[in-house]
TIVOZA-309451 format. One record per residue (C-alpha): residue in one letter; x, y, z; residue number from 1. Coordinates in steps of 0.02 Angstrom, whole numbers, plus 50000, padded with zeros to 5 digits. Layout:
TIVOZA-309451
 aa     x     y     z   i
  a     X     Y     Z NUM
...
END
This chain:
TIVOZA-309451
 aa     x     y     z   i
  x 49133 53093 50808   1
  x 49231 53239 50880   2
  x 49412 53260 50830   3
  x 49535 53269 50974   4
  x 49648 53420 50977   5
  x 49833 53423 51016   6
  x 49872 53497 51187   7
  x 50021 53605 51228   8
  x 50173 53528 51312   9
  x 50162 53655 51452  10
  x 49982 53609 51486  11
  x 50024 53424 51490  12
  x 50164 53453 51615  13
  x 50045 53550 51727  14
  x 49922 53405 51721  15
  x 50060 53276 51751  16
  x 50218 53344 51835  17
  x 50302 53173 51811  18
  x 50321 53219 51626  19
  x 50454 53348 51673  20
  x 50590 53218 51651  21
  x 50550 53205 51464  22
  x 50596 53331 51329  23
  x 50469 53432 51232  24
  x 50504 53332 51074  25
  x 50477 53166 51163  26
  x 50310 53224 51231  27
  x 50255 53288 51060  28
  x 50296 53120 50978  29
  x 50203 53024 51114  30
  x 50053 53138 51093  31
  x 50055 53104 50905  32
  x 50035 52918 50939  33
  x 49899 52953 51068  34
  x 49801 53047 50935  35
  x 49836 52907 50811  36
  x 49757 52778 50928  37
  x 49616 52894 50986  38
  x 49669 52888 51168  39
  x 49534 52980 51269  40
  x 49589 53148 51347  41
  x 49567 53078 51522  42
  x 49703 52948 51489  43
  x 49818 53055 51381  44
  x 49951 53093 51512  45
  x 49948 52911 51571  46
  x 49978 52851 51393  47
  x 50121 52975 51366  48
  x 50206 52924 51528  49
  x 50185 52738 51490  50
  x 50250 52756 51312  51
  x 50401 52865 51355  52
  x 50448 52761 51507  53
  x 50445 52605 51399  54
  x 50545 52678 51254  55
  x 50686 52736 51369  56
  x 50753 52557 51358  57
  x 50762 52451 51200  58
  x 50757 52287 51300  59
  x 50897 52224 51189  60
  x 51069 52200 51266  61
  x 51217 52080 51264  62
  x 51340 52042 51405  63
  x 51499 51939 51387  64
  x 51531 51831 51540  65
  x 51699 51784 51620  66
  x 51780 51625 51555  67
  x 51932 51519 51594  68
  x 51945 51470 51410  69
  x 52032 51595 51297  70
  x 51952 51524 51139  71
  x 51768 51532 51188  72
  x 51679 51654 51300  73
  x 51502 51631 51369  74
  x 51379 51769 51328  75
  x 51203 51815 51384  76
  x 51086 51923 51280  77
  x 50911 51990 51294  78
  x 50809 52003 51133  79
  x 50641 52075 51182  80
  x 50544 51945 51281  81
  x 50681 51812 51263  82
  x 50848 51779 51345  83
  x 50976 51681 51246  84
  x 51135 51607 51314  85
  x 51295 51535 51240  86
  x 51383 51427 51369  87
  x 51543 51413 51268  88
  x 51481 51258 51180  89
  x 51297 51270 51131  90
  x 51164 51405 51115  91
  x 50998 51403 51208  92
  x 50856 51522 51249  93
  x 50707 51548 51364  94
  x 50553 51657 51361  95
  x 50535 51801 51483  96
  x 50369 51835 51569  97
  x 50316 51995 51656  98
  x 50336 51915 51829  99
  x 50519 51875 51793 100
  x 50576 52057 51812 101
  x 50726 52047 51695 102
  x 50837 52200 51673 103
  x 50782 52314 51532 104
  x 50953 52394 51519 105
  x 51121 52306 51503 106
  x 51175 52233 51672 107
  x 51351 52199 51733 108
  x 51432 52030 51704 109
  x 51408 51983 51888 110
  x 51222 52025 51884 111
  x 51204 51929 51720 112
  x 51280 51774 51802 113
  x 51153 51786 51942 114
  x 51017 51802 51811 115
  x 51074 51638 51733 116
  x 51042 51545 51896 117
  x 50860 51602 51896 118
  x 50829 51527 51725 119
  x 50934 51371 51744 120
  x 50794 51249 51698 121
  x 50700 51353 51571 122
  x 50813 51349 51418 123
  x 50693 51276 51290 124
  x 50646 51419 51173 125
  x 50714 51457 51000 126
  x 50876 51555 50982 127
  x 50896 51696 50856 128
  x 51057 51700 50756 129
  x 51000 51826 50625 130
  x 50880 51972 50617 131
  x 50834 51926 50437 132
  x 50698 51803 50486 133
  x 50514 51800 50529 134
  x 50545 51770 50714 135
  x 50651 51927 50729 136
  x 50514 52028 50645 137
  x 50385 51957 50766 138
  x 50492 52005 50916 139
  x 50517 52180 50847 140
  x 50329 52196 50824 141
  x 50301 52132 51002 142
  x 50418 52267 51070 143
  x 50320 52399 50975 144
  x 50158 52336 51050 145
  x 50234 52327 51224 146
  x 50275 52513 51215 147
  x 50088 52550 51215 148
  x 50066 52469 51386 149
  x 49887 52427 51433 150
  x 49826 52528 51284 151
  x 49880 52388 51167 152
  x 49723 52291 51219 153
  x 49607 52409 51127 154
  x 49604 52296 50974 155
  x 49699 52402 50850 156
  x 49710 52346 50670 157
  x 49896 52306 50665 158
  x 49902 52286 50476 159
  x 49813 52440 50410 160
  x 49768 52600 50502 161
  x 49909 52588 50629 162
  x 50051 52560 50505 163
  x 50104 52740 50531 164
  x 50158 52688 50706 165
  x 50208 52506 50685 166
  x 50312 52516 50527 167
  x 50446 52638 50590 168
  x 50444 52567 50768 169
  x 50465 52390 50704 170
  x 50609 52443 50591 171
  x 50692 52530 50739 172
  x 50682 52375 50849 173
  x 50742 52264 50708 174
  x 50900 52371 50702 175
  x 50921 52351 50890 176
  x 50897 52163 50876 177
  x 51022 52154 50733 178
  x 51151 52254 50831 179
  x 51129 52143 50985 180
  x 51141 51983 50882 181
  x 51300 52046 50801 182
  x 51380 52060 50974 183
  x 51309 51891 51025 184
  x 51374 51802 50869 185
  x 51548 51874 50891 186
  x 51565 51764 51046 187
  x 51512 51604 50956 188
  x 51627 51479 50873 189
  x 51666 51571 50712 190
  x 51705 51414 50613 191
  x 51536 51338 50653 192
  x 51448 51502 50624 193
  x 51530 51520 50454 194
  x 51479 51341 50410 195
  x 51293 51366 50445 196
  x 51293 51534 50356 197
  x 51377 51456 50205 198
  x 51235 51330 50199 199
  x 51113 51477 50211 200
  x 51041 51395 50366 201
  x 51076 51504 50520 202
  x 50981 51385 50632 203
  x 51029 51360 50816 204
  x 50983 51177 50800 205
  x 51109 51153 50661 206
  x 51241 51252 50758 207
  x 51216 51143 50912 208
  x 51224 50985 50807 209
  x 51393 51038 50737 210
  x 51455 51079 50912 211
  x 51420 50903 50974 212
  x 51516 50743 50938 213
  x 51660 50739 50813 214
  x 51669 50920 50759 215
  x 51783 50890 50609 216
  x 51680 50750 50534 217
  x 51515 50842 50558 218
  x 51585 50994 50470 219
  x 51642 50881 50328 220
  x 51468 50804 50318 221
  x 51387 50976 50308 222
  x 51508 51030 50173 223
  x 51473 50871 50074 224
  x 51283 50889 50088 225
  x 51243 51073 50124 226
  x 51057 51047 50093 227
  x 51018 50868 50146 228
  x 51111 50873 50313 229
  x 51020 51031 50376 230
  x 50855 50960 50314 231
  x 50880 50800 50412 232
  x 50938 50892 50567 233
  x 50791 51013 50565 234
  x 50656 50890 50510 235
  x 50524 50838 50637 236
  x 50538 50654 50597 237
  x 50674 50538 50537 238
  x 50629 50408 50406 239
  x 50683 50228 50426 240
  x 50655 50105 50282 241
  x 50497 50003 50300 242
  x 50473 49829 50228 243
  x 50296 49830 50160 244
  x 50289 49641 50134 245
  x 50354 49591 50305 246
  x 50273 49742 50391 247
  x 50430 49777 50491 248
  x 50570 49904 50490 249
  x 50720 49846 50390 250
  x 50882 49793 50471 251
  x 51022 49916 50444 252
  x 51176 49861 50345 253
  x 51285 49956 50469 254
  x 51299 49889 50646 255
  x 51335 50064 50712 256
  x 51156 50117 50666 257
  x 51061 49958 50708 258
  x 51030 50018 50886 259
  x 50921 50158 50817 260
  x 50808 50039 50720 261
  x 50628 50065 50782 262
  x 50525 49912 50821 263
  x 50352 49984 50792 264
  x 50272 50154 50767 265
  x 50099 50200 50705 266
  x 50167 50330 50585 267
  x 50315 50222 50535 268
  x 50441 50353 50587 269
  x 50579 50358 50714 270
  x 50525 50511 50811 271
  x 50658 50520 50946 272
  x 50846 50541 50935 273
  x 50850 50594 50754 274
  x 50997 50710 50790 275
  x 51091 50568 50875 276
  x 51063 50456 50724 277
  x 51129 50583 50601 278
  x 51271 50626 50718 279
  x 51312 50442 50735 280
  x 51331 50428 50545 281
  x 51455 50571 50543 282
  x 51548 50529 50704 283
  x 51572 50346 50656 284
  x 51644 50396 50487 285
  x 51515 50294 50391 286
  x 51504 50323 50202 287
  x 51386 50472 50196 288
  x 51312 50446 50023 289
  x 51281 50261 50053 290
  x 51199 50282 50224 291
  x 51089 50427 50168 292
  x 51038 50333 50010 293
  x 50986 50183 50115 294
  x 50895 50282 50249 295
  x 50803 50390 50122 296
  x 50779 50243 50001 297
  x 50846 50350 49860 298
  x 50972 50313 49722 299
  x 51151 50342 49778 300
  x 51181 50445 49621 301
  x 51037 50561 49670 302
  x 51111 50589 49844 303
  x 51282 50626 49770 304
  x 51205 50742 49640 305
  x 51120 50845 49776 306
  x 51286 50863 49865 307
  x 51358 50940 49707 308
  x 51219 51068 49690 309
  x 51236 51247 49751 310
  x 51122 51296 49895 311
  x 51077 51450 49794 312
  x 51006 51339 49656 313
  x 50908 51211 49757 314
  x 50856 51327 49896 315
  x 50918 51311 50075 316
  x 50849 51190 50204 317
  x 50753 51332 50287 318
  x 50676 51380 50120 319
  x 50623 51203 50082 320
  x 50548 51178 50256 321
  x 50452 51342 50249 322
  x 50374 51293 50082 323
  x 50348 51106 50105 324
  x 50339 51084 50293 325
  x 50459 50998 50415 326
  x 50401 50821 50374 327
  x 50504 50748 50232 328
  x 50551 50907 50136 329
  x 50691 50811 50049 330
  x 50574 50709 49938 331
  x 50559 50837 49798 332
  x 50746 50869 49795 333
  x 50784 50683 49781 334
  x 50650 50665 49647 335
  x 50731 50801 49543 336
  x 50903 50726 49568 337
  x 50837 50556 49508 338
  x 50776 50615 49337 339
  x 50930 50563 49238 340
  x 50957 50679 49091 341
  x 50814 50789 49155 342
  x 50902 50831 49318 343
  x 50889 51019 49352 344
  x 51055 51107 49325 345
  x 51023 51282 49393 346
  x 50904 51384 49499 347
  x 50780 51419 49358 348
  x 50770 51233 49321 349
  x 50732 51189 49502 350
  x 50598 51324 49507 351
  x 50515 51251 49352 352
  x 50520 51076 49427 353
  x 50444 51133 49592 354
  x 50308 51229 49498 355
  x 50268 51070 49399 356
  x 50256 50965 49558 357
  x 50142 51096 49637 358
  x 50016 51073 49497 359
  x 50017 50883 49491 360
  x 49865 50809 49582 361
  x 49908 50716 49742 362
  x 49831 50557 49670 363
  x 49962 50557 49532 364
  x 50101 50600 49654 365
  x 50052 50452 49763 366
  x 50035 50329 49619 367
  x 50192 50372 49520 368
  x 50340 50259 49553 369
  x 50441 50291 49394 370
  x 50453 50476 49355 371
  x 50564 50449 49204 372
  x 50425 50345 49126 373
  x 50294 50476 49170 374
  x 50396 50614 49088 375
  x 50451 50512 48938 376
  x 50431 50614 48780 377
  x 50439 50777 48877 378
  x 50580 50904 48849 379
  x 50746 50868 48934 380
  x 50780 51054 48957 381
  x 50684 51134 49101 382
  x 50698 51302 49011 383
  x 50582 51239 48874 384
  x 50419 51339 48864 385
  x 50318 51179 48845 386
  x 50335 51140 49031 387
  x 50198 51266 49073 388
  x 50076 51173 48959 389
  x 50131 51006 49030 390
  x 50099 51069 49207 391
  x 49926 51132 49156 392
  x 49882 50964 49078 393
  x 49931 50875 49239 394
  x 49826 50997 49341 395
  x 49675 50967 49227 396
  x 49680 50786 49285 397
  x 49597 50855 49442 398
  x 49437 50879 49343 399
  x 49420 50693 49315 400
  x 49449 50651 49498 401
  x 49331 50790 49557 402
  x 49189 50728 49448 403
  x 49216 50549 49506 404
  x 49216 50604 49688 405
  x 49051 50697 49664 406
  x 48968 50543 49590 407
  x 48889 50416 49707 408
  x 48823 50297 49575 409
  x 48884 50119 49543 410
  x 49002 50179 49408 411
  x 49100 50296 49521 412
  x 49196 50164 49618 413
  x 49245 50073 49459 414
  x 49296 50238 49376 415
  x 49406 50285 49523 416
  x 49497 50118 49522 417
  x 49522 50123 49334 418
  x 49585 50301 49342 419
  x 49712 50260 49478 420
  x 49771 50104 49386 421
  x 49790 50204 49226 422
  x 49894 50346 49297 423
  x 50006 50224 49392 424
  x 50084 50167 49228 425
  x 50039 50306 49105 426
  x 50157 50430 49026 427
  x 50123 50616 49012 428
  x 50064 50601 48832 429
  x 49940 50465 48879 430
  x 49873 50571 49022 431
  x 49863 50725 48909 432
  x 49765 50623 48781 433
  x 49643 50568 48916 434
  x 49621 50746 48978 435
  x 49593 50815 48802 436
  x 49467 50678 48766 437
  x 49377 50720 48927 438
  x 49365 50904 48880 439
  x 49283 50855 48715 440
  x 49166 50732 48803 441
  x 49107 50871 48919 442
  x 49026 50955 48768 443
  x 48918 50802 48732 444
  x 48879 50775 48916 445
  x 48822 50953 48939 446
  x 48714 50952 48782 447
  x 48633 50789 48836 448
  x 48589 50861 49006 449
  x 48524 51021 48928 450
  x 48409 50920 48816 451
  x 48321 50837 48964 452
  x 48325 50990 49077 453
  x 48228 51140 49009 454
  x 48271 51238 49166 455
  x 48449 51250 49102 456
  x 48402 51363 48957 457
  x 48295 51470 49072 458
  x 48443 51498 49188 459
  x 48569 51526 49050 460
  x 48552 51714 49062 461
  x 48536 51722 49253 462
  x 48692 51816 49312 463
  x 48796 51787 49467 464
  x 48860 51937 49563 465
  x 49006 52007 49462 466
  x 49179 52051 49525 467
  x 49183 52220 49437 468
  x 49055 52351 49485 469
  x 49068 52442 49319 470
  x 49043 52319 49176 471
  x 48947 52425 49051 472
  x 49103 52456 48945 473
  x 49248 52335 48920 474
  x 49418 52374 48993 475
  x 49545 52411 48858 476
  x 49728 52373 48894 477
  x 49870 52480 48826 478
  x 49901 52354 48686 479
  x 49721 52363 48628 480
  x 49653 52199 48697 481
  x 49490 52201 48795 482
  x 49452 52122 48964 483
  x 49272 52062 48979 484
  x 49192 51985 49134 485
  x 49089 51828 49102 486
  x 48931 51841 49207 487
  x 48813 51699 49160 488
  x 48811 51522 49086 489
  x 48774 51590 48913 490
  x 48936 51690 48920 491
  x 49032 51534 48972 492
  x 48955 51430 48834 493
  x 49004 51560 48702 494
  x 49180 51566 48774 495
  x 49191 51376 48770 496
  x 49138 51369 48587 497
  x 49265 51503 48541 498
  x 49416 51427 48630 499
  x 49375 51242 48641 500
  x 49404 51222 48827 501
  x 49288 51173 48969 502
  x 49248 51343 49044 503
  x 49063 51309 49012 504
  x 49068 51188 49159 505
  x 49117 51324 49283 506
  x 48941 51393 49302 507
  x 48911 51293 49461 508
  x 49071 51359 49541 509
  x 49027 51537 49491 510
  x 48850 51524 49560 511
  x 48920 51452 49722 512
  x 49035 51603 49741 513
  x 49195 51503 49721 514
  x 49264 51594 49569 515
  x 49243 51736 49446 516
  x 49284 51722 49261 517
  x 49354 51840 49129 518
  x 49391 51840 48943 519
  x 49535 51925 48852 520
  x 49477 51976 48678 521
  x 49528 52068 48521 522
  x 49389 52151 48421 523
  x 49263 52036 48504 524
  x 49361 51876 48470 525
  x 49407 51775 48625 526
  x 49593 51743 48647 527
  x 49602 51677 48826 528
  x 49499 51648 48983 529
  x 49549 51679 49164 530
  x 49485 51606 49328 531
  x 49499 51711 49487 532
  x 49469 51646 49664 533
  x 49495 51699 49845 534
  x 49651 51627 49925 535
  x 49650 51523 50084 536
  x 49681 51675 50195 537
  x 49507 51739 50148 538
  x 49418 51586 50218 539
  x 49313 51633 50369 540
  x 49347 51819 50351 541
  x 49205 51945 50358 542
  x 49163 52046 50203 543
  x 49232 52204 50284 544
  x 49405 52127 50298 545
  x 49416 52061 50120 546
  x 49532 52160 50005 547
  x 49603 52139 49828 548
  x 49754 52057 49910 549
  x 49647 51903 49944 550
  x 49619 51874 49757 551
  x 49725 51752 49658 552
  x 49728 51702 49475 553
  x 49704 51514 49466 554
  x 49731 51495 49280 555
  x 49741 51589 49115 556
  x 49702 51476 48966 557
  x 49696 51510 48780 558
  x 49642 51407 48630 559
  x 49621 51221 48674 560
  x 49678 51248 48853 561
  x 49851 51313 48808 562
  x 49931 51436 48928 563
  x 49980 51600 48841 564
  x 50167 51625 48835 565
  x 50244 51743 48959 566
  x 50263 51914 48880 567
  x 50137 51881 48742 568
  x 50003 52010 48700 569
  x 49872 51912 48796 570
  x 49985 51891 48946 571
  x 50032 52076 48949 572
  x 49850 52129 48934 573
  x 49797 52016 49077 574
  x 49943 52069 49187 575
  x 49891 52250 49159 576
  x 49714 52208 49213 577
  x 49777 52107 49362 578
  x 49886 52252 49421 579
  x 49733 52366 49414 580
  x 49637 52243 49521 581
  x 49773 52218 49652 582
  x 49811 52403 49667 583
  x 49629 52447 49700 584
  x 49612 52558 49547 585
  x 49460 52459 49491 586
  x 49305 52456 49601 587
  x 49270 52275 49643 588
  x 49137 52175 49733 589
  x 49202 52038 49849 590
  x 49031 51979 49907 591
  x 49006 51816 49812 592
  x 48851 51732 49886 593
  x 48801 51552 49856 594
  x 48656 51564 49733 595
  x 48639 51376 49703 596
  x 48532 51352 49858 597
  x 48387 51444 49775 598
  x 48408 51377 49597 599
  x 48307 51225 49549 600
  x 48439 51190 49417 601
  x 48552 51129 49558 602
  x 48425 51071 49688 603
  x 48268 50988 49623 604
  x 48342 50910 49467 605
  x 48508 50863 49546 606
  x 48601 50915 49389 607
  x 48772 50912 49472 608
  x 48759 50728 49517 609
  x 48693 50683 49346 610
  x 48841 50772 49268 611
  x 48965 50682 49382 612
  x 48882 50514 49346 613
  x 48897 50542 49158 614
  x 49081 50586 49180 615
  x 49111 50426 49279 616
  x 49028 50322 49144 617
  x 49135 50406 49011 618
  x 49294 50368 49109 619
  x 49244 50185 49125 620
  x 49210 50172 48939 621
  x 49368 50265 48890 622
  x 49486 50167 49002 623
  x 49409 50000 48956 624
  x 49490 50022 48785 625
  x 49666 50047 48855 626
END
């Protein structure tokens, strides 16, 4: 492919006299981007004119409007392809389309008032109150793309080859957006603005909620519950207590709220007027802790405890919603606040609790009613190193459920019911004992299947496609430990015998292309095993688009399934290896085909189902003794 050459500014002006209005430096910069995007010579002058004509205006401006009120002043602002308006009471926004022909440069106050009339019934978009958010970044990126005009339809790779253009342009527009928002926010009610910023929740929905009804009482409610109140205001659905026996929504103890009691809803949620309901609680002066405790069906002490926590420690409402979704993001907070002497006290404690909950199987989350019973015998200090092992033991419970789900024999249904009944009343130590017993039973199950299936031994040295291209010599970390890739069932069996965990059962996942497995060793002795998978963002992607960024470490386990301590020799050696992988220093193969379709070990003899059936039978036998 021929390389395009840079043309002189004089020559470009001769070809397109309309470029005379731009300086030499502007034309040179525009030509740089044309070469970056491989714009054909026949369209070069058109691209330069389009780009420079677009970048003359930032499309970000703010105009204060006349007002009869000395305290508040309406203001209209343009932020890229959105207009946002403060009417002196609430904030609102609307999206701009190309047919709307909105001013690119700052208009006069009179023209801005005429502009308001054109968009009178279109104020339904999201308002920006800060440039430090994802939406602001998306608008800055959109402005950068808009500068390319029709050339932005060429299908550029926005995340890789074009970063030379998009990174500085996006940063530039973010500064323009931030400057415009600063002017816009100066016209807002400063007391309300300070309140939502103090709660680390600069949301227009929360601002508008404070601006309605009894302002003083709503501010007091936000101050008393700086996390719960924003969560409830921003949540998609409002919970109302449900009577499972009567199959009806409960009557409210407060007459002021009874009007909001739903009569029937398929999802058992009051979907409409959630802001009015929360506002009613504050405006009527109802006891906040009592009403929230009843509506959320949580202990009053837990609600009060959350009100005493710093937003910095628990995470703001926006943080919780972004991580847990807008439907009921308060559940984990209330759970932590209900743990008695295990209640998290600081940010690190909350992080440990959330990490624990992330690893607990959903079946256990659904079945557990008494968390203090489940965690009985566990440390009361969330800084204790044992919590990582506890979390891993809970996660290993997935192995039992997965094997039961894969079994379709008569024992599977019974095993599932017994397993659910067991975890509903079990403590952590009882669950850990079950998991450890299952890991030992897997040895006997595997040996029994091997005895009746000679194909197993034939396949034991059949490799799956490795992750590392160069595997002839082991990788040696700076502290002397070696990183070895495990490439066949025989490797997994040897690792299992050395460390006493169930890595020997991962051959099916490896052959299917779900995971790749590694061993951390010292002088040939296994110290820990690691499982690596592709993250969810890799699903459906072509091989050409897969990068080391798509890889994630699922688990690193040492002797008898224990997680190596952070900062230990094993941990440091693996982190060194992982950094090499993520940085691209090691040549890797991300093509992991499904080899099980051509292996009689998994097709003709149906080994996977036989294994799952044996696991279900073991669960039935084990839980019959409890």
